[in-house]
HTML snippet that shows the backbone in 3Dmol.js (N, CA, C, O; Angstrom):
<script src="https://3Dmol.org/build/3Dmol-min.js"></script>
<div id="view" style="width:600px;height:400px;position:relative"></div>
<script>
const pdb = `
ATOM      1  N   MET A   1       0.938 -12.415 -15.109  1.00  0.00           N
ATOM      2  CA  MET A   1       0.305 -11.195 -14.641  1.00  0.00           C
ATOM      3  C   MET A   1       0.518 -10.968 -13.141  1.00  0.00           C
ATOM      4  O   MET A   1       0.838  -9.847 -12.747  1.00  0.00           O
ATOM      5  N   PRO A   2       0.351 -11.999 -12.280  1.00  0.00           N
ATOM      6  CA  PRO A   2       0.584 -11.763 -10.850  1.00  0.00           C
ATOM      7  C   PRO A   2       2.015 -11.301 -10.559  1.00  0.00           C
ATOM      8  O   PRO A   2       2.244 -10.536  -9.621  1.00  0.00           O
ATOM      9  N   ARG A   3       2.977 -11.767 -11.364  1.00  0.00           N
ATOM     10  CA  ARG A   3       4.365 -11.355 -11.142  1.00  0.00           C
ATOM     11  C   ARG A   3       4.522  -9.853 -11.387  1.00  0.00           C
ATOM     12  O   ARG A   3       5.276  -9.185 -10.680  1.00  0.00           O
ATOM     13  N   ILE A   4       3.813  -9.320 -12.386  1.00  0.00           N
ATOM     14  CA  ILE A   4       3.883  -7.891 -12.670  1.00  0.00           C
ATOM     15  C   ILE A   4       3.286  -7.098 -11.509  1.00  0.00           C
ATOM     16  O   ILE A   4       3.819  -6.056 -11.126  1.00  0.00           O
ATOM     17  N   ILE A   5       2.190  -7.586 -10.956  1.00  0.00           N
ATOM     18  CA  ILE A   5       1.566  -6.909  -9.820  1.00  0.00           C
ATOM     19  C   ILE A   5       2.518  -6.897  -8.628  1.00  0.00           C
ATOM     20  O   ILE A   5       2.625  -5.887  -7.932  1.00  0.00           O
ATOM     21  N   GLU A   6       3.207  -8.003  -8.389  1.00  0.00           N
ATOM     22  CA  GLU A   6       4.174  -8.057  -7.290  1.00  0.00           C
ATOM     23  C   GLU A   6       5.297  -7.060  -7.505  1.00  0.00           C
ATOM     24  O   GLU A   6       5.726  -6.400  -6.559  1.00  0.00           O
ATOM     25  N   ILE A   7       5.775  -6.939  -8.723  1.00  0.00           N
ATOM     26  CA  ILE A   7       6.863  -5.998  -9.018  1.00  0.00           C
ATOM     27  C   ILE A   7       6.386  -4.563  -8.819  1.00  0.00           C
ATOM     28  O   ILE A   7       7.105  -3.741  -8.252  1.00  0.00           O
ATOM     29  N   VAL A   8       5.170  -4.258  -9.286  1.00  0.00           N
ATOM     30  CA  VAL A   8       4.637  -2.902  -9.121  1.00  0.00           C
ATOM     31  C   VAL A   8       4.455  -2.582  -7.643  1.00  0.00           C
ATOM     32  O   VAL A   8       4.794  -1.483  -7.205  1.00  0.00           O
ATOM     33  N   LEU A   9       3.923  -3.529  -6.864  1.00  0.00           N
ATOM     34  CA  LEU A   9       3.756  -3.296  -5.433  1.00  0.00           C
ATOM     35  C   LEU A   9       5.099  -3.134  -4.732  1.00  0.00           C
ATOM     36  O   LEU A   9       5.212  -2.365  -3.778  1.00  0.00           O
ATOM     37  N   PHE A  10       6.111  -3.850  -5.195  1.00  0.00           N
ATOM     38  CA  PHE A  10       7.433  -3.737  -4.599  1.00  0.00           C
ATOM     39  C   PHE A  10       8.051  -2.366  -4.897  1.00  0.00           C
ATOM     40  O   PHE A  10       8.709  -1.780  -4.037  1.00  0.00           O
ATOM     41  N   LEU A  11       7.840  -1.863  -6.106  1.00  0.00           N
ATOM     42  CA  LEU A  11       8.456  -0.595  -6.511  1.00  0.00           C
ATOM     43  C   LEU A  11       7.614   0.630  -6.145  1.00  0.00           C
ATOM     44  O   LEU A  11       8.093   1.755  -6.288  1.00  0.00           O
ATOM     45  N   ALA A  12       6.385   0.450  -5.682  1.00  0.00           N
ATOM     46  CA  ALA A  12       5.504   1.580  -5.369  1.00  0.00           C
ATOM     47  C   ALA A  12       6.087   2.530  -4.317  1.00  0.00           C
ATOM     48  O   ALA A  12       6.011   3.743  -4.515  1.00  0.00           O
ATOM     49  N   PRO A  13       6.665   2.048  -3.211  1.00  0.00           N
ATOM     50  CA  PRO A  13       7.235   2.993  -2.247  1.00  0.00           C
ATOM     51  C   PRO A  13       8.393   3.804  -2.843  1.00  0.00           C
ATOM     52  O   PRO A  13       8.519   4.994  -2.554  1.00  0.00           O
ATOM     53  N   LEU A  14       9.222   3.191  -3.655  1.00  0.00           N
ATOM     54  CA  LEU A  14      10.319   3.919  -4.296  1.00  0.00           C
ATOM     55  C   LEU A  14       9.762   4.985  -5.238  1.00  0.00           C
ATOM     56  O   LEU A  14      10.258   6.111  -5.265  1.00  0.00           O
ATOM     57  N   ALA A  15       8.746   4.636  -6.000  1.00  0.00           N
ATOM     58  CA  ALA A  15       8.138   5.604  -6.914  1.00  0.00           C
ATOM     59  C   ALA A  15       7.514   6.753  -6.128  1.00  0.00           C
ATOM     60  O   ALA A  15       7.628   7.908  -6.540  1.00  0.00           O
ATOM     61  N   ALA A  16       6.857   6.462  -5.003  1.00  0.00           N
ATOM     62  CA  ALA A  16       6.265   7.517  -4.181  1.00  0.00           C
ATOM     63  C   ALA A  16       7.346   8.432  -3.619  1.00  0.00           C
ATOM     64  O   ALA A  16       7.163   9.648  -3.564  1.00  0.00           O
ATOM     65  N   PHE A  17       8.467   7.858  -3.205  1.00  0.00           N
ATOM     66  CA  PHE A  17       9.565   8.668  -2.685  1.00  0.00           C
ATOM     67  C   PHE A  17      10.147   9.569  -3.770  1.00  0.00           C
ATOM     68  O   PHE A  17      10.438  10.738  -3.517  1.00  0.00           O
ATOM     69  N   VAL A  18      10.316   9.032  -4.973  1.00  0.00           N
ATOM     70  CA  VAL A  18      10.861   9.834  -6.076  1.00  0.00           C
ATOM     71  C   VAL A  18       9.911  10.973  -6.424  1.00  0.00           C
ATOM     72  O   VAL A  18      10.353  12.099  -6.654  1.00  0.00           O
ATOM     73  N   VAL A  19       8.611  10.691  -6.466  1.00  0.00           N
ATOM     74  CA  VAL A  19       7.627  11.747  -6.756  1.00  0.00           C
ATOM     75  C   VAL A  19       7.671  12.811  -5.667  1.00  0.00           C
ATOM     76  O   VAL A  19       7.626  14.006  -5.958  1.00  0.00           O
ATOM     77  N   TRP A  20       7.760  12.375  -4.418  1.00  0.00           N
ATOM     78  CA  TRP A  20       7.831  13.334  -3.321  1.00  0.00           C
ATOM     79  C   TRP A  20       9.063  14.216  -3.437  1.00  0.00           C
ATOM     80  O   TRP A  20       8.965  15.431  -3.264  1.00  0.00           O
ATOM     81  N   ARG A  21      10.210  13.637  -3.725  1.00  0.00           N
ATOM     82  CA  ARG A  21      11.448  14.419  -3.812  1.00  0.00           C
ATOM     83  C   ARG A  21      11.438  15.365  -5.016  1.00  0.00           C
ATOM     84  O   ARG A  21      12.010  16.452  -4.948  1.00  0.00           O
ATOM     85  N   LEU A  22      10.797  14.965  -6.116  1.00  0.00           N
ATOM     86  CA  LEU A  22      10.743  15.831  -7.277  1.00  0.00           C
ATOM     87  C   LEU A  22       9.663  16.906  -7.148  1.00  0.00           C
ATOM     88  O   LEU A  22       9.849  18.029  -7.617  1.00  0.00           O
ATOM     89  N   TYR A  23       8.546  16.571  -6.522  1.00  0.00           N
ATOM     90  CA  TYR A  23       7.434  17.510  -6.427  1.00  0.00           C
ATOM     91  C   TYR A  23       7.633  18.503  -5.288  1.00  0.00           C
ATOM     92  O   TYR A  23       7.396  19.698  -5.465  1.00  0.00           O
ATOM     93  N   PHE A  24       8.064  18.025  -4.122  1.00  0.00           N
ATOM     94  CA  PHE A  24       8.291  18.882  -2.965  1.00  0.00           C
ATOM     95  C   PHE A  24       9.794  19.018  -2.770  1.00  0.00           C
ATOM     96  O   PHE A  24      10.470  18.060  -2.395  1.00  0.00           O
ATOM     97  N   ARG A  25      10.303  20.198  -3.023  1.00  0.00           N
ATOM     98  CA  ARG A  25      11.752  20.416  -2.929  1.00  0.00           C
ATOM     99  C   ARG A  25      12.217  20.642  -1.485  1.00  0.00           C
ATOM    100  O   ARG A  25      13.422  20.682  -1.237  1.00  0.00           O
ATOM    101  N   THR A  26      11.311  20.787  -0.546  1.00  0.00           N
ATOM    102  CA  THR A  26      11.698  21.027   0.843  1.00  0.00           C
ATOM    103  C   THR A  26      11.924  19.702   1.564  1.00  0.00           C
ATOM    104  O   THR A  26      11.545  18.640   1.071  1.00  0.00           O
ATOM    105  N   ARG A  27      12.545  19.779   2.731  1.00  0.00           N
ATOM    106  CA  ARG A  27      12.796  18.569   3.515  1.00  0.00           C
ATOM    107  C   ARG A  27      11.551  18.139   4.296  1.00  0.00           C
ATOM    108  O   ARG A  27      11.402  16.965   4.633  1.00  0.00           O
ATOM    109  N   VAL A  28      10.669  19.082   4.579  1.00  0.00           N
ATOM    110  CA  VAL A  28       9.476  18.804   5.377  1.00  0.00           C
ATOM    111  C   VAL A  28       8.254  18.827   4.453  1.00  0.00           C
ATOM    112  O   VAL A  28       8.099  19.728   3.629  1.00  0.00           O
ATOM    113  N   LEU A  29       7.401  17.827   4.606  1.00  0.00           N
ATOM    114  CA  LEU A  29       6.173  17.780   3.808  1.00  0.00           C
ATOM    115  C   LEU A  29       5.184  18.835   4.297  1.00  0.00           C
ATOM    116  O   LEU A  29       5.108  19.101   5.496  1.00  0.00           O
ATOM    117  N   PRO A  30       4.431  19.435   3.388  1.00  0.00           N
ATOM    118  CA  PRO A  30       3.386  20.380   3.811  1.00  0.00           C
ATOM    119  C   PRO A  30       2.319  19.663   4.643  1.00  0.00           C
ATOM    120  O   PRO A  30       2.020  18.490   4.415  1.00  0.00           O
ATOM    121  N   LEU A  31       1.759  20.378   5.597  1.00  0.00           N
ATOM    122  CA  LEU A  31       0.771  19.792   6.496  1.00  0.00           C
ATOM    123  C   LEU A  31      -0.460  19.324   5.728  1.00  0.00           C
ATOM    124  O   LEU A  31      -1.047  18.298   6.071  1.00  0.00           O
ATOM    125  N   SER A  32      -0.854  20.053   4.705  1.00  0.00           N
ATOM    126  CA  SER A  32      -2.028  19.656   3.924  1.00  0.00           C
ATOM    127  C   SER A  32      -1.791  18.316   3.228  1.00  0.00           C
ATOM    128  O   SER A  32      -2.716  17.513   3.107  1.00  0.00           O
ATOM    129  N   PHE A  33      -0.562  18.064   2.770  1.00  0.00           N
ATOM    130  CA  PHE A  33      -0.242  16.790   2.134  1.00  0.00           C
ATOM    131  C   PHE A  33      -0.311  15.648   3.135  1.00  0.00           C
ATOM    132  O   PHE A  33      -0.825  14.575   2.820  1.00  0.00           O
ATOM    133  N   VAL A  34       0.203  15.871   4.337  1.00  0.00           N
ATOM    134  CA  VAL A  34       0.190  14.836   5.379  1.00  0.00           C
ATOM    135  C   VAL A  34      -1.248  14.536   5.800  1.00  0.00           C
ATOM    136  O   VAL A  34      -1.606  13.373   5.986  1.00  0.00           O
ATOM    137  N   ILE A  35      -2.068  15.562   5.950  1.00  0.00           N
ATOM    138  CA  ILE A  35      -3.466  15.354   6.328  1.00  0.00           C
ATOM    139  C   ILE A  35      -4.206  14.620   5.211  1.00  0.00           C
ATOM    140  O   ILE A  35      -4.980  13.702   5.483  1.00  0.00           O
ATOM    141  N   GLY A  36      -3.976  15.013   3.965  1.00  0.00           N
ATOM    142  CA  GLY A  36      -4.617  14.331   2.835  1.00  0.00           C
ATOM    143  C   GLY A  36      -4.205  12.883   2.744  1.00  0.00           C
ATOM    144  O   GLY A  36      -5.039  12.015   2.487  1.00  0.00           O
ATOM    145  N   LEU A  37      -2.926  12.606   2.951  1.00  0.00           N
ATOM    146  CA  LEU A  37      -2.443  11.236   2.925  1.00  0.00           C
ATOM    147  C   LEU A  37      -3.042  10.416   4.061  1.00  0.00           C
ATOM    148  O   LEU A  37      -3.399   9.254   3.868  1.00  0.00           O
ATOM    149  N   GLY A  38      -3.152  11.017   5.248  1.00  0.00           N
ATOM    150  CA  GLY A  38      -3.782  10.326   6.375  1.00  0.00           C
ATOM    151  C   GLY A  38      -5.249  10.016   6.104  1.00  0.00           C
ATOM    152  O   GLY A  38      -5.732   8.936   6.444  1.00  0.00           O
ATOM    153  N   CYS A  39      -5.961  10.967   5.490  1.00  0.00           N
ATOM    154  CA  CYS A  39      -7.366  10.727   5.135  1.00  0.00           C
ATOM    155  C   CYS A  39      -7.489   9.618   4.094  1.00  0.00           C
ATOM    156  O   CYS A  39      -8.405   8.799   4.162  1.00  0.00           O
ATOM    157  N   LEU A  40      -6.573   9.591   3.135  1.00  0.00           N
ATOM    158  CA  LEU A  40      -6.590   8.545   2.117  1.00  0.00           C
ATOM    159  C   LEU A  40      -6.357   7.169   2.740  1.00  0.00           C
ATOM    160  O   LEU A  40      -7.045   6.207   2.397  1.00  0.00           O
ATOM    161  N   VAL A  41      -5.401   7.075   3.643  1.00  0.00           N
ATOM    162  CA  VAL A  41      -5.123   5.802   4.315  1.00  0.00           C
ATOM    163  C   VAL A  41      -6.334   5.370   5.145  1.00  0.00           C
ATOM    164  O   VAL A  41      -6.706   4.197   5.139  1.00  0.00           O
ATOM    165  N   ALA A  42      -6.949   6.320   5.858  1.00  0.00           N
ATOM    166  CA  ALA A  42      -8.137   5.987   6.653  1.00  0.00           C
ATOM    167  C   ALA A  42      -9.286   5.528   5.752  1.00  0.00           C
ATOM    168  O   ALA A  42     -10.011   4.597   6.103  1.00  0.00           O
ATOM    169  N   LEU A  43      -9.455   6.169   4.604  1.00  0.00           N
ATOM    170  CA  LEU A  43     -10.505   5.785   3.667  1.00  0.00           C
ATOM    171  C   LEU A  43     -10.275   4.381   3.115  1.00  0.00           C
ATOM    172  O   LEU A  43     -11.216   3.594   3.009  1.00  0.00           O
ATOM    173  N   VAL A  44      -9.031   4.063   2.765  1.00  0.00           N
ATOM    174  CA  VAL A  44      -8.713   2.730   2.235  1.00  0.00           C
ATOM    175  C   VAL A  44      -8.928   1.661   3.310  1.00  0.00           C
ATOM    176  O   VAL A  44      -9.485   0.601   3.025  1.00  0.00           O
ATOM    177  N   LEU A  45      -8.492   1.931   4.535  1.00  0.00           N
ATOM    178  CA  LEU A  45      -8.694   0.961   5.613  1.00  0.00           C
ATOM    179  C   LEU A  45     -10.185   0.766   5.901  1.00  0.00           C
ATOM    180  O   LEU A  45     -10.630  -0.357   6.139  1.00  0.00           O
ATOM    181  N   GLY A  46     -10.951   1.851   5.881  1.00  0.00           N
ATOM    182  CA  GLY A  46     -12.398   1.735   6.074  1.00  0.00           C
ATOM    183  C   GLY A  46     -13.048   0.916   4.964  1.00  0.00           C
ATOM    184  O   GLY A  46     -13.929   0.098   5.227  1.00  0.00           O
ATOM    185  N   ALA A  47     -12.613   1.135   3.723  1.00  0.00           N
ATOM    186  CA  ALA A  47     -13.163   0.368   2.602  1.00  0.00           C
ATOM    187  C   ALA A  47     -12.811  -1.109   2.729  1.00  0.00           C
ATOM    188  O   ALA A  47     -13.640  -1.969   2.430  1.00  0.00           O
ATOM    189  N   LEU A  48     -11.597  -1.413   3.166  1.00  0.00           N
ATOM    190  CA  LEU A  48     -11.200  -2.815   3.356  1.00  0.00           C
ATOM    191  C   LEU A  48     -12.036  -3.478   4.446  1.00  0.00           C
ATOM    192  O   LEU A  48     -12.489  -4.611   4.284  1.00  0.00           O
ATOM    193  N   LEU A  49     -12.238  -2.775   5.547  1.00  0.00           N
ATOM    194  CA  LEU A  49     -13.052  -3.346   6.631  1.00  0.00           C
ATOM    195  C   LEU A  49     -14.491  -3.543   6.186  1.00  0.00           C
ATOM    196  O   LEU A  49     -15.096  -4.568   6.500  1.00  0.00           O
ATOM    197  N   TRP A  50     -15.055  -2.576   5.456  1.00  0.00           N
ATOM    198  CA  TRP A  50     -16.429  -2.696   4.973  1.00  0.00           C
ATOM    199  C   TRP A  50     -16.558  -3.863   3.990  1.00  0.00           C
ATOM    200  O   TRP A  50     -17.520  -4.628   4.044  1.00  0.00           O
ATOM    201  N   THR A  51     -15.576  -3.987   3.091  1.00  0.00           N
ATOM    202  CA  THR A  51     -15.600  -5.092   2.132  1.00  0.00           C
ATOM    203  C   THR A  51     -15.495  -6.433   2.847  1.00  0.00           C
ATOM    204  O   THR A  51     -16.200  -7.379   2.498  1.00  0.00           O
ATOM    205  N   HIS A  52     -14.628  -6.519   3.835  1.00  0.00           N
ATOM    206  CA  HIS A  52     -14.502  -7.770   4.592  1.00  0.00           C
ATOM    207  C   HIS A  52     -15.817  -8.101   5.290  1.00  0.00           C
ATOM    208  O   HIS A  52     -16.231  -9.259   5.328  1.00  0.00           O
ATOM    209  N   HIS A  53     -16.466  -7.089   5.837  1.00  0.00           N
ATOM    210  CA  HIS A  53     -17.741  -7.322   6.522  1.00  0.00           C
ATOM    211  C   HIS A  53     -18.813  -7.790   5.541  1.00  0.00           C
ATOM    212  O   HIS A  53     -19.642  -8.629   5.896  1.00  0.00           O
ATOM    213  N   GLN A  54     -18.814  -7.267   4.322  1.00  0.00           N
ATOM    214  CA  GLN A  54     -19.813  -7.640   3.331  1.00  0.00           C
ATOM    215  C   GLN A  54     -19.577  -9.046   2.786  1.00  0.00           C
ATOM    216  O   GLN A  54     -20.535  -9.765   2.502  1.00  0.00           O
ATOM    217  N   VAL A  55     -18.312  -9.446   2.634  1.00  0.00           N
ATOM    218  CA  VAL A  55     -17.974 -10.716   1.997  1.00  0.00           C
ATOM    219  C   VAL A  55     -17.918 -11.860   2.998  1.00  0.00           C
ATOM    220  O   VAL A  55     -18.220 -13.004   2.655  1.00  0.00           O
ATOM    221  N   ALA A  56     -17.534 -11.558   4.232  1.00  0.00           N
ATOM    222  CA  ALA A  56     -17.346 -12.613   5.228  1.00  0.00           C
ATOM    223  C   ALA A  56     -18.677 -13.288   5.550  1.00  0.00           C
ATOM    224  O   ALA A  56     -19.703 -12.623   5.698  1.00  0.00           O
ATOM    225  N   GLY A  57     -18.647 -14.584   5.653  1.00  0.00           N
ATOM    226  CA  GLY A  57     -19.845 -15.348   5.986  1.00  0.00           C
ATOM    227  C   GLY A  57     -19.891 -15.647   7.479  1.00  0.00           C
ATOM    228  O   GLY A  57     -18.977 -15.306   8.229  1.00  0.00           O
ATOM    229  N   ASP A  58     -20.961 -16.284   7.884  1.00  0.00           N
ATOM    230  CA  ASP A  58     -21.119 -16.673   9.272  1.00  0.00           C
ATOM    231  C   ASP A  58     -20.192 -17.856   9.557  1.00  0.00           C
ATOM    232  O   ASP A  58     -20.181 -18.834   8.808  1.00  0.00           O
ATOM    233  N   GLY A  59     -19.434 -17.767  10.616  1.00  0.00           N
ATOM    234  CA  GLY A  59     -18.481 -18.814  10.950  1.00  0.00           C
ATOM    235  C   GLY A  59     -19.128 -20.102  11.425  1.00  0.00           C
ATOM    236  O   GLY A  59     -18.467 -21.140  11.469  1.00  0.00           O
ATOM    237  N   GLN A  60     -20.410 -20.062  11.783  1.00  0.00           N
ATOM    238  CA  GLN A  60     -21.091 -21.241  12.302  1.00  0.00           C
ATOM    239  C   GLN A  60     -21.740 -22.087  11.213  1.00  0.00           C
ATOM    240  O   GLN A  60     -22.159 -23.214  11.478  1.00  0.00           O
ATOM    241  N   LEU A  61     -21.831 -21.560   9.987  1.00  0.00           N
ATOM    242  CA  LEU A  61     -22.490 -22.299   8.908  1.00  0.00           C
ATOM    243  C   LEU A  61     -21.496 -23.191   8.176  1.00  0.00           C
ATOM    244  O   LEU A  61     -20.313 -22.868   8.072  1.00  0.00           O
ATOM    245  N   GLN A  62     -21.993 -24.317   7.672  1.00  0.00           N
ATOM    246  CA  GLN A  62     -21.164 -25.202   6.866  1.00  0.00           C
ATOM    247  C   GLN A  62     -21.032 -24.623   5.468  1.00  0.00           C
ATOM    248  O   GLN A  62     -21.885 -23.856   5.022  1.00  0.00           O
ATOM    249  N   TYR A  63     -19.948 -24.997   4.770  1.00  0.00           N
ATOM    250  CA  TYR A  63     -19.725 -24.526   3.408  1.00  0.00           C
ATOM    251  C   TYR A  63     -20.048 -25.651   2.428  1.00  0.00           C
ATOM    252  O   TYR A  63     -19.621 -26.790   2.615  1.00  0.00           O
ATOM    253  N   ARG A  64     -20.797 -25.325   1.392  1.00  0.00           N
ATOM    254  CA  ARG A  64     -21.123 -26.282   0.341  1.00  0.00           C
ATOM    255  C   ARG A  64     -20.280 -25.916  -0.879  1.00  0.00           C
ATOM    256  O   ARG A  64     -20.419 -24.810  -1.403  1.00  0.00           O
ATOM    257  N   PRO A  65     -19.413 -26.810  -1.343  1.00  0.00           N
ATOM    258  CA  PRO A  65     -18.572 -26.492  -2.497  1.00  0.00           C
ATOM    259  C   PRO A  65     -19.388 -26.415  -3.783  1.00  0.00           C
ATOM    260  O   PRO A  65     -20.524 -26.889  -3.831  1.00  0.00           O
ATOM    261  N   ALA A  66     -18.822 -25.830  -4.802  1.00  0.00           N
ATOM    262  CA  ALA A  66     -19.487 -25.745  -6.107  1.00  0.00           C
ATOM    263  C   ALA A  66     -19.631 -27.151  -6.691  1.00  0.00           C
ATOM    264  O   ALA A  66     -18.750 -27.995  -6.530  1.00  0.00           O
ATOM    265  N   VAL A  67     -20.747 -27.388  -7.365  1.00  0.00           N
ATOM    266  CA  VAL A  67     -21.016 -28.691  -7.974  1.00  0.00           C
ATOM    267  C   VAL A  67     -21.482 -28.482  -9.408  1.00  0.00           C
ATOM    268  O   VAL A  67     -21.924 -27.396  -9.782  1.00  0.00           O
ATOM    269  N   MET A  68     -21.377 -29.536 -10.199  1.00  0.00           N
ATOM    270  CA  MET A  68     -21.863 -29.484 -11.571  1.00  0.00           C
ATOM    271  C   MET A  68     -23.190 -30.235 -11.646  1.00  0.00           C
ATOM    272  O   MET A  68     -23.267 -31.415 -11.303  1.00  0.00           O
ATOM    273  N   GLN A  69     -24.232 -29.538 -12.099  1.00  0.00           N
ATOM    274  CA  GLN A  69     -25.556 -30.133 -12.249  1.00  0.00           C
ATOM    275  C   GLN A  69     -26.059 -29.831 -13.652  1.00  0.00           C
ATOM    276  O   GLN A  69     -26.139 -28.672 -14.058  1.00  0.00           O
ATOM    277  N   ASP A  70     -26.390 -30.860 -14.373  1.00  0.00           N
ATOM    278  CA  ASP A  70     -26.918 -30.723 -15.735  1.00  0.00           C
ATOM    279  C   ASP A  70     -25.990 -29.927 -16.640  1.00  0.00           C
ATOM    280  O   ASP A  70     -26.454 -29.145 -17.469  1.00  0.00           O
ATOM    281  N   GLY A  71     -24.690 -30.117 -16.489  1.00  0.00           N
ATOM    282  CA  GLY A  71     -23.718 -29.442 -17.334  1.00  0.00           C
ATOM    283  C   GLY A  71     -23.440 -28.007 -16.945  1.00  0.00           C
ATOM    284  O   GLY A  71     -22.685 -27.320 -17.632  1.00  0.00           O
ATOM    285  N   ARG A  72     -24.030 -27.539 -15.864  1.00  0.00           N
ATOM    286  CA  ARG A  72     -23.789 -26.180 -15.373  1.00  0.00           C
ATOM    287  C   ARG A  72     -23.099 -26.245 -14.030  1.00  0.00           C
ATOM    288  O   ARG A  72     -23.332 -27.168 -13.250  1.00  0.00           O
ATOM    289  N   ILE A  73     -22.257 -25.277 -13.758  1.00  0.00           N
ATOM    290  CA  ILE A  73     -21.609 -25.208 -12.454  1.00  0.00           C
ATOM    291  C   ILE A  73     -22.471 -24.354 -11.538  1.00  0.00           C
ATOM    292  O   ILE A  73     -22.714 -23.179 -11.812  1.00  0.00           O
ATOM    293  N   VAL A  74     -22.925 -24.953 -10.456  1.00  0.00           N
ATOM    294  CA  VAL A  74     -23.707 -24.249  -9.446  1.00  0.00           C
ATOM    295  C   VAL A  74     -22.726 -23.772  -8.387  1.00  0.00           C
ATOM    296  O   VAL A  74     -22.042 -24.591  -7.773  1.00  0.00           O
ATOM    297  N   PRO A  75     -22.641 -22.452  -8.156  1.00  0.00           N
ATOM    298  CA  PRO A  75     -21.648 -21.953  -7.208  1.00  0.00           C
ATOM    299  C   PRO A  75     -21.907 -22.435  -5.794  1.00  0.00           C
ATOM    300  O   PRO A  75     -23.049 -22.669  -5.396  1.00  0.00           O
ATOM    301  N   GLY A  76     -20.839 -22.577  -5.052  1.00  0.00           N
ATOM    302  CA  GLY A  76     -20.942 -22.978  -3.657  1.00  0.00           C
ATOM    303  C   GLY A  76     -21.251 -21.792  -2.776  1.00  0.00           C
ATOM    304  O   GLY A  76     -21.397 -20.667  -3.253  1.00  0.00           O
ATOM    305  N   GLY A  77     -21.347 -22.046  -1.511  1.00  0.00           N
ATOM    306  CA  GLY A  77     -21.631 -20.981  -0.564  1.00  0.00           C
ATOM    307  C   GLY A  77     -22.002 -21.568   0.780  1.00  0.00           C
ATOM    308  O   GLY A  77     -21.970 -22.784   0.966  1.00  0.00           O
ATOM    309  N   PRO A  78     -22.354 -20.703   1.720  1.00  0.00           N
ATOM    310  CA  PRO A  78     -22.733 -21.197   3.037  1.00  0.00           C
ATOM    311  C   PRO A  78     -24.029 -21.991   2.968  1.00  0.00           C
ATOM    312  O   PRO A  78     -24.942 -21.650   2.217  1.00  0.00           O
ATOM    313  N   LEU A  79     -24.095 -23.035   3.747  1.00  0.00           N
ATOM    314  CA  LEU A  79     -25.260 -23.909   3.791  1.00  0.00           C
ATOM    315  C   LEU A  79     -26.179 -23.439   4.905  1.00  0.00           C
ATOM    316  O   LEU A  79     -25.856 -23.578   6.085  1.00  0.00           O
ATOM    317  N   ARG A  80     -27.307 -22.891   4.536  1.00  0.00           N
ATOM    318  CA  ARG A  80     -28.273 -22.382   5.507  1.00  0.00           C
ATOM    319  C   ARG A  80     -28.999 -23.540   6.206  1.00  0.00           C
ATOM    320  O   ARG A  80     -29.101 -24.630   5.643  1.00  0.00           O
ATOM    321  N   PRO A  81     -29.501 -23.315   7.421  1.00  0.00           N
ATOM    322  CA  PRO A  81     -30.226 -24.397   8.125  1.00  0.00           C
ATOM    323  C   PRO A  81     -31.473 -24.882   7.377  1.00  0.00           C
ATOM    324  O   PRO A  81     -31.842 -26.050   7.502  1.00  0.00           O
ATOM    325  N   ASP A  82     -32.125 -24.011   6.606  1.00  0.00           N
ATOM    326  CA  ASP A  82     -33.322 -24.415   5.886  1.00  0.00           C
ATOM    327  C   ASP A  82     -33.045 -24.873   4.470  1.00  0.00           C
ATOM    328  O   ASP A  82     -33.983 -25.058   3.695  1.00  0.00           O
ATOM    329  N   ASP A  83     -31.776 -25.064   4.105  1.00  0.00           N
ATOM    330  CA  ASP A  83     -31.380 -25.467   2.752  1.00  0.00           C
ATOM    331  C   ASP A  83     -31.718 -26.945   2.538  1.00  0.00           C
ATOM    332  O   ASP A  83     -31.377 -27.774   3.382  1.00  0.00           O
ATOM    333  N   PRO A  84     -32.385 -27.296   1.422  1.00  0.00           N
ATOM    334  CA  PRO A  84     -32.749 -28.707   1.205  1.00  0.00           C
ATOM    335  C   PRO A  84     -31.543 -29.616   0.967  1.00  0.00           C
ATOM    336  O   PRO A  84     -31.651 -30.826   1.164  1.00  0.00           O
ATOM    337  N   GLY A  85     -30.416 -29.080   0.558  1.00  0.00           N
ATOM    338  CA  GLY A  85     -29.242 -29.904   0.308  1.00  0.00           C
ATOM    339  C   GLY A  85     -28.382 -30.129   1.530  1.00  0.00           C
ATOM    340  O   GLY A  85     -27.290 -30.690   1.434  1.00  0.00           O
ATOM    341  N   ARG A  86     -28.872 -29.692   2.683  1.00  0.00           N
ATOM    342  CA  ARG A  86     -28.086 -29.801   3.917  1.00  0.00           C
ATOM    343  C   ARG A  86     -28.028 -31.248   4.393  1.00  0.00           C
ATOM    344  O   ARG A  86     -29.056 -31.918   4.489  1.00  0.00           O
ATOM    345  N   PRO A  87     -26.811 -31.732   4.694  1.00  0.00           N
ATOM    346  CA  PRO A  87     -26.707 -33.098   5.218  1.00  0.00           C
ATOM    347  C   PRO A  87     -27.267 -33.172   6.636  1.00  0.00           C
ATOM    348  O   PRO A  87     -27.311 -32.161   7.336  1.00  0.00           O
ATOM    349  N   PRO A  88     -27.692 -34.347   7.062  1.00  0.00           N
ATOM    350  CA  PRO A  88     -28.277 -34.484   8.413  1.00  0.00           C
ATOM    351  C   PRO A  88     -27.247 -34.264   9.504  1.00  0.00           C
ATOM    352  O   PRO A  88     -27.575 -34.343  10.688  1.00  0.00           O
TER     353      PRO A  88
END
`;
const viewer = $3Dmol.createViewer("view");
viewer.addModel(pdb, "pdb");
viewer.setStyle({}, {cartoon: {color: "spectrum"}});
viewer.zoomTo();
viewer.render();
</script>
């Protein structure tokens, strides 16, 4: 599956160029298309930054790996200062 994703990502610019050449017969792109594309890129970059901010942890905290307790996997995560499993 990852190989298919790599191939699709590799061919995406070519597909976009072909769509552009077939859809817009002129040599110059319409201004509305360029503005829309710029807004889309800005929206995607904003979403990536927001997602990174939501997922990123504090760089000063220790990380506790996932462990198996009573046959269940307890997910890992940042080790808070008040966490009882924190090493001394």
